[in-house]
C-alpha positions in Angstrom: 28.0 -27.2 -28.4 27.1 -27.8 -24.8 24.2 -25.5 -23.6 23.6 -25.8 -19.8 20.0 -26.2 -18.7 20.5 -23.8 -15.7 22.2 -20.4 -16.3 25.5 -19.9 -14.6 25.7 -18.2 -11.3 27.2 -15.1 -13.0 24.2 -15.0 -15.4 21.8 -15.2 -12.5 23.7 -12.4 -10.7 23.6 -10.2 -13.9 19.9 -10.7 -14.3 19.4 -10.1 -10.6 21.3 -6.8 -10.8 19.5 -5.7 -14.0 16.1 -6.2 -12.4 17.1 -4.7 -9.2 18.0 -1.5 -11.1 14.7 -1.8 -13.0 12.7 -2.2 -9.7 14.3 0.8 -8.0 13.9 2.9 -11.2 10.2 2.0 -11.0 9.9 2.7 -7.3 11.7 6.1 -7.6 9.6 7.2 -10.5 6.4 6.0 -8.8 6.9 8.3 -5.9 7.7 11.1 -8.3 4.3 10.6 -10.0 2.7 10.6 -6.5 4.3 14.1 -6.1 3.0 15.3 -9.5 -0.4 14.0 -8.5 -0.4 16.0 -5.2 1.0 19.1 -7.0 -1.9 18.9 -9.4 -4.2 19.9 -6.5 -3.0 23.5 -7.1 -4.5 23.6 -10.6 -8.0 24.6 -11.5 -10.7 21.8 -11.4 -10.6 20.8 -15.0 -6.9 20.8 -15.4 -6.5 19.0 -12.0 -8.9 16.2 -13.0 -7.2 15.7 -16.4 -3.8 15.6 -14.9 -4.7 13.3 -12.0 -6.5 10.8 -14.3 -3.3 10.7 -16.5 -1.2 10.2 -13.4 -3.4 7.3 -12.2 -3.0 5.7 -15.6 0.8 6.2 -15.5 1.0 4.8 -11.9 -1.0 1.7 -12.9 1.2 1.1 -15.9 4.4 1.7 -14.1 3.4 -0.5 -11.2 1.9 -3.4 -13.2 4.3 -3.5 -16.2 7.7 -2.5 -14.7 7.9 -2.3 -10.9 6.2 -5.4 -9.8 7.5 -7.7 -12.5 11.0 -6.4 -12.0 10.6 -7.0 -8.2 9.5 -10.6 -8.8 12.3 -11.4 -11.2 14.8 -9.8 -8.7 13.4 -11.9 -5.9 13.3 -15.1 -7.9 16.9 -14.7 -9.2 18.1 -13.9 -5.7 16.5 -17.1 -4.5 18.1 -19.1 -7.3 21.5 -17.6 -6.5 21.1 -18.9 -2.9 20.3 -22.3 -4.3 23.3 -22.2 -6.6 25.5 -21.5 -3.6 23.9 -24.4 -1.6 22.4 -21.9 0.8 26.0 -21.2 2.2 25.1 -17.5 2.2 22.6 -18.1 5.0 25.5 -18.7 7.3 26.9 -15.2 6.7 26.1 -12.3 9.0 26.2 -9.8 6.1 23.5 -11.6 4.3 21.1 -11.4 7.3 21.8 -7.7 7.5 20.9 -7.5 3.8 17.7 -9.4 4.5 16.7 -6.9 7.2 17.1 -4.0 4.7 15.1 -6.1 2.2 12.3 -6.5 4.8 12.3 -2.7 5.0 12.1 -2.6 1.2 9.1 -5.0 1.4 7.4 -2.6 3.9 8.2 0.3 1.6 6.7 -1.7 -1.4 3.6 -2.3 0.7 3.3 1.4 1.6 3.6 2.3 -2.1 0.9 -0.2 -3.0 -1.4 1.3 -0.3 -0.8 4.8 -1.7 -1.8 3.5 -5.2 -5.0 2.2 -3.7 -5.8 5.5 -2.1 -5.0 7.4 -5.3 -7.3 5.2 -7.3 -10.1 5.9 -4.8 -9.3 9.7 -4.9 -8.5 9.5 -1.1 -4.8 10.3 -1.3 -3.8 13.3 0.8 -0.1 13.1 1.5 2.0 16.3 1.3 4.6 16.9 -1.3 7.3 17.2 1.3 6.3 13.9 3.0 6.5 12.1 -0.4 9.9 13.6 -1.1 11.1 12.3 2.2 9.6 8.9 1.6 11.4 8.8 -1.8 14.6 9.1 0.1 13.8 6.0 2.1 14.1 3.8 -1.0 17.4 5.6 -1.8 18.7 4.8 1.7 17.7 1.2 1.4 19.4 0.9 -1.9 22.6 2.5 -0.5 22.5 0.1 2.5 22.0 -3.0 0.5 24.7 -2.2 -2.0 27.2 -1.3 0.7 26.4 -4.5 2.7 26.7 -6.7 -0.5 30.0 -5.0 -1.7 31.7 -5.1 1.8 30.3 -8.6 2.6 32.5 -10.2 5.2 34.4 -7.1 6.1 31.1 -5.3 6.8 31.0 -6.7 10.3 34.5 -5.2 11.0 33.6 -1.8 9.5 29.9 -1.6 10.7 30.5 1.4 13.0 32.3 3.5 10.4 29.7 2.5 7.8 26.8 3.3 10.2 28.3 6.8 10.9 28.8 7.4 7.2 25.2 6.2 6.6 23.8 8.6 9.2 25.8 11.5 7.7 24.5 10.5 4.3 20.9 10.4 5.5 21.3 13.9 7.1 22.9 15.2 4.0 20.1 13.9 1.8 17.4 15.3 4.1 19.0 18.7 4.1 19.1 18.7 0.3 15.4 17.7 0.1 14.5 20.6 2.5 16.7 23.0 0.6 15.2 22.1 -2.8 11.7 22.3 -1.3 12.4 25.7 0.2 13.7 27.0 -3.2 10.5 25.6 -4.9 8.2 27.3 -2.4 9.9 30.6 -2.9 9.0 30.6 -6.6 
């Protein structure tokens, strides 16, 4: 039986996708816990302190055990996929567009880390609506990266149609967030 020392490209791609899903699950849930943390401000002092301490514990665990490790594995497997392709992908326009969105994701990751630091110092004062909107930023980055990767070379031919669809999607998501928030505030 011949066992290769380096996993095949398809195995790398599978691992990359699995940890990309894990990373985004962590990021999505992280912002949801931020919202719970802010919503706890409406509770009485004792209940608020208990809840917020629990949320801080959950945030730390989620960030350190799931989100960051999944992000690192996603990044490393992505890098190894480039190596496995002899860096040919660097000559593709679609890949550079993907990298732009990934730079946005890195900025979003940094913003999330800064929020965690503020929460741990009891200095976090974002609004629930702002956090809900920020949660959609990660969703939009995910949509953009997936569409760029799926369409690859035809992306450049279809960029205007995809951009229009993307703007419509952003507007639709924002309207849904506002609608849900309005219903929540009426209760």
